C-alpha positions in Angstrom: 57.4 -166.6 -31.8 54.5 -164.4 -33.0 53.8 -161.2 -30.9 51.2 -158.5 -30.9 53.0 -155.2 -30.4 51.4 -151.9 -29.3 53.2 -148.6 -29.5 55.3 -149.4 -32.6 55.2 -145.7 -33.7 56.8 -144.7 -30.4 60.5 -144.6 -29.8 60.9 -147.8 -27.8 58.2 -149.7 -29.7 59.8 -148.9 -33.0 63.3 -149.9 -31.9 62.0 -153.0 -30.2 60.2 -154.1 -33.3 63.4 -153.8 -35.4 65.3 -155.8 -32.8 62.7 -158.6 -32.5 62.4 -158.9 -36.3 66.2 -159.4 -36.5 65.7 -162.2 -33.9 63.0 -164.1 -35.9 60.0 -162.8 -34.0 57.0 -162.2 -36.2 55.5 -158.8 -35.2 51.8 -157.9 -35.6 51.5 -154.2 -34.8 48.4 -152.8 -33.2 48.0 -149.1 -34.1 45.5 -146.3 -34.4 44.0 -145.9 -37.8 45.8 -142.6 -38.5 49.2 -144.2 -38.1 48.7 -147.4 -40.2 50.3 -145.9 -43.4 53.6 -145.4 -41.4 54.2 -149.1 -41.0 51.9 -151.1 -43.4 54.6 -151.6 -46.0 56.8 -153.3 -43.5 54.3 -155.7 -41.9 51.9 -158.1 -43.7 49.3 -157.9 -41.0 48.5 -154.7 -39.0 45.7 -154.5 -36.4 43.8 -151.3 -36.3 42.6 -150.2 -32.8 42.7 -147.2 -30.6 43.3 -148.8 -27.3 41.8 -145.9 -25.4 38.4 -146.8 -26.8 38.6 -150.0 -28.9 38.9 -153.7 -28.0 41.5 -155.7 -29.8 40.1 -158.1 -32.4 42.4 -160.6 -34.1 41.8 -164.2 -35.1 45.5 -165.1 -35.5 47.1 -167.3 -33.0 49.8 -165.3 -31.1 52.3 -166.2 -28.4 52.4 -163.0 -26.4 51.5 -159.3 -26.2 54.2 -156.7 -26.0 52.6 -153.5 -24.7 54.7 -150.4 -25.4 51.9 -148.0 -26.0 51.5 -145.2 -23.5 50.1 -141.8 -23.1 52.2 -139.1 -21.3 50.1 -136.5 -19.5 51.8 -134.5 -16.8 49.4 -131.6 -16.8 46.0 -133.3 -16.6 44.4 -136.1 -14.6 43.6 -139.2 -16.5 43.5 -143.0 -16.6 44.2 -143.7 -20.2 47.1 -146.0 -19.5 45.1 -148.0 -17.0 42.2 -148.2 -19.4 44.5 -149.5 -22.2 45.9 -152.1 -19.9 42.5 -153.4 -19.0 41.8 -153.9 -22.7 45.1 -155.6 -23.1 44.4 -157.9 -20.1 41.0 -158.9 -21.5 42.5 -159.8 -24.8 45.3 -161.8 -23.2 42.8 -163.7 -21.1 40.9 -164.6 -24.3 44.1 -165.9 -25.9 45.7 -167.4 -22.7 49.0 -165.6 -23.4 51.5 -163.6 -21.3 51.9 -159.8 -21.4 55.2 -158.0 -21.6 54.5 -154.4 -20.4 56.7 -151.3 -20.7 56.0 -149.0 -17.8 58.3 -146.3 -16.4 61.0 -146.4 -13.7 59.6 -143.3 -12.1 56.7 -145.1 -10.4 59.3 -146.6 -8.1 59.4 -145.4 -4.5 61.9 -146.9 -2.1 59.4 -146.7 0.7 56.6 -148.3 -1.3 54.5 -145.2 -1.2 52.2 -143.9 -3.9 53.1 -140.3 -3.4 53.6 -139.6 -7.1 54.8 -136.4 -8.8 51.9 -136.2 -11.3 48.9 -138.0 -12.8 51.1 -139.7 -15.4 53.1 -141.6 -12.8 49.9 -142.5 -10.9 48.2 -143.7 -14.1 51.2 -145.9 -15.1 51.3 -147.3 -11.6 47.6 -148.2 -11.8 48.2 -149.8 -15.2 50.8 -152.0 -13.5 48.4 -152.9 -10.7 45.7 -153.9 -13.2 48.1 -156.3 -14.9 49.4 -157.8 -11.6 46.0 -158.3 -10.2 44.8 -160.0 -13.4 46.8 -163.1 -12.7 48.1 -163.2 -16.2 51.8 -164.3 -16.6 53.8 -161.1 -17.1 56.9 -159.1 -17.1 57.0 -155.4 -16.4 59.9 -153.3 -17.8 60.6 -150.0 -16.1 62.9 -147.8 -18.3 64.0 -144.3 -17.3 64.6 -141.5 -19.9 65.2 -142.9 -23.4 67.2 -140.9 -25.9 69.0 -141.5 -29.2 70.8 -144.6 -30.4 74.2 -145.3 -29.0 75.3 -146.0 -32.6 74.3 -142.9 -34.5 72.1 -140.8 -32.1 69.0 -141.7 -34.1 65.5 -141.7 -32.6 62.0 -141.8 -34.1 60.3 -139.0 -32.1 61.8 -136.0 -30.4 59.9 -136.1 -27.1 61.0 -135.9 -23.4 64.6 -134.6 -23.3 64.3 -133.2 -26.8 61.2 -131.2 -26.0 63.2 -129.6 -23.2 66.0 -128.8 -25.7 63.5 -127.1 -28.0 62.0 -125.1 -25.1 65.4 -123.7 -24.1 66.4 -122.9 -27.7 63.1 -121.2 -28.3 63.2 -118.9 -25.3 66.9 -118.1 -25.9 66.0 -116.9 -29.4 63.2 -114.7 -27.9 65.6 -113.3 -25.3 68.2 -112.5 -27.9 65.6 -110.5 -29.8 65.0 -108.5 -26.6 68.6 -108.4 -25.6 68.1 -110.3 -22.4 69.9 -113.1 -20.5 67.7 -115.9 -19.1 68.1 -116.9 -15.5 67.5 -120.5 -14.5 67.9 -122.4 -11.2 70.8 -124.7 -10.6 69.6 -128.3 -11.0 70.9 -130.6 -8.2 69.7 -134.0 -9.6 70.8 -136.5 -12.2 69.7 -137.3 -15.8 68.9 -141.0 -15.8 69.2 -141.4 -19.6 69.5 -144.6 -21.5 70.1 -145.0 -25.3 66.9 -146.4 -26.9 68.8 -149.2 -28.7 70.3 -150.4 -25.5 66.9 -150.4 -23.9 65.4 -152.4 -26.8 68.3 -154.9 -26.7 67.8 -155.5 -22.9 64.0 -155.8 -23.2 64.1 -158.0 -26.4 66.5 -160.5 -24.8 64.4 -160.7 -21.6 61.3 -161.4 -23.8 63.0 -164.2 -25.6 64.1 -165.6 -22.3 60.4 -165.6 -21.1 61.2 -163.2 -18.3 58.8 -162.8 -15.4 58.6 -160.1 -12.7 59.9 -156.5 -12.8 63.0 -155.4 -14.8 64.6 -152.0 -14.4 66.1 -150.5 -17.6 67.9 -147.6 -16.1 71.4 -146.1 -15.9 73.4 -147.0 -12.8 75.9 -144.2 -13.4 73.8 -141.3 -14.7 75.3 -137.8 -15.4 74.3 -134.9 -13.3 71.5 -132.8 -14.7 73.7 -129.7 -14.8 76.3 -131.6 -16.9 73.6 -132.6 -19.3 72.3 -129.1 -19.6 75.9 -127.7 -20.0 76.6 -130.2 -22.8 73.4 -129.3 -24.5 73.9 -125.5 -24.3 77.6 -125.8 -25.4 76.6 -127.9 -28.4 74.3 -125.1 -29.6 76.7 -122.4 -28.6 74.2 -120.7 -26.4 75.8 -121.1 -22.9 76.3 -117.4 -22.6 72.5 -116.8 -22.9 71.7 -118.7 -19.7 72.7 -117.5 -16.2 72.5 -120.3 -13.6 71.4 -119.0 -10.2 71.9 -120.9 -6.9 68.3 -121.0 -5.8 65.6 -123.7 -5.7 63.1 -124.1 -8.4 60.4 -123.0 -6.0 62.3 -119.8 -5.2 62.9 -119.1 -8.8 59.1 -119.0 -9.4 58.8 -116.2 -6.9 61.2 -113.9 -8.8 60.2 -111.0 -11.0 60.6 -113.2 -14.2 61.0 -111.8 -17.7 58.5 -113.1 -20.2 61.1 -115.6 -21.5 61.9 -116.8 -18.0 58.2 -117.2 -17.2 57.6 -119.1 -20.4 60.5 -121.5 -19.7 59.4 -121.9 -16.1 55.8 -122.8 -17.0 57.0 -125.4 -19.5 59.8 -126.9 -17.5 58.1 -127.2 -14.1 56.6 -130.5 -15.2 60.0 -131.9 -15.7 61.5 -130.5 -12.5 61.0 -133.6 -10.4 63.1 -135.6 -12.9 66.2 -133.3 -13.1 66.2 -132.1 -9.4 66.3 -135.6 -8.0 69.0 -138.3 -7.6 67.0 -141.4 -8.2 68.1 -144.7 -6.6 66.5 -147.5 -8.5 66.8 -151.3 -7.9 69.5 -153.1 -9.8 69.3 -152.4 -13.5 69.4 -155.0 -16.3 71.3 -152.5 -18.5 75.1 -152.9 -19.0 77.3 -150.2 -17.6 76.5 -147.1 -19.5 78.8 -144.2 -20.2 77.0 -141.0 -21.1 79.9 -138.9 -22.3 80.6 -135.9 -24.4 80.9 -137.9 -27.6 77.5 -139.5 -27.1 75.8 -136.1 -26.4 77.3 -134.7 -29.6 76.0 -137.8 -31.4 72.4 -137.4 -30.3 72.3 -133.6 -30.6 73.8 -133.8 -34.1 71.0 -136.1 -35.1 68.4 -133.8 -33.5 69.8 -130.8 -35.2 70.2 -132.3 -38.7 66.7 -133.9 -38.5 64.8 -130.9 -37.1 66.8 -128.3 -39.1 68.8 -129.9 -41.9 70.1 -126.5 -43.1 71.5 -125.5 -39.7 
């Protein structure tokens, strides 16, 4: 099998490319010009295209497109993901090949509504609709929150959960300088996290099987958001710097916040829907996952050593 792969410089795209290579799939990455040097030495053919503006041009015969590229934008409206999908659809039609698309589990609504939390979810949903309405054979994969490898905690980019970790550590250091404790509202949801290598394994196998339809790559037994936060703070030995208060996120925003609390609130409010909700997704294709203390230590060790090797 020969596949055109977008998003190879992202966490899942990178892990999926490694998995597929190990299973005799020839990968042709499609990347922006500024990222080519990161991967050129590992792939004999690399296609240069910015899918937000460029059409894909390739004369090679390929068997499918694996579309992992995505743009996360919680704070601004946009349709970049839908626009990219329309370019992918046009290319797939010209080659008469199927599309395997990585979306997000958070577009799911049990009631079928489109009452989304932000423009990112809406954009990803519209990208799915563009694919489904095209008539091209396809599979849509809906992962939840992807974090480090189950083997060694490794991950290519520190985004999502890791950006929250950095935000907490940053404001804690500020508060220590000012001899203040940071208040934060108790989170009543769950952290639907999945190791990135497990997600790649699930998706890779489904691609080789010629999967069609929607596949959820989620955790059927996720830890609570408070457990995840406690594990994170304990690892960095900063639990005493955070005071959890039993109020809602909305009530927290009305308090007389310190500069550190205000900074943390303004950053974290975009993630609030994801840690204040207990999501119920359709049946997942993932095996039973156990997100335990040992795993959290593994991913946080990797984060700490990579971001600050002298810590």
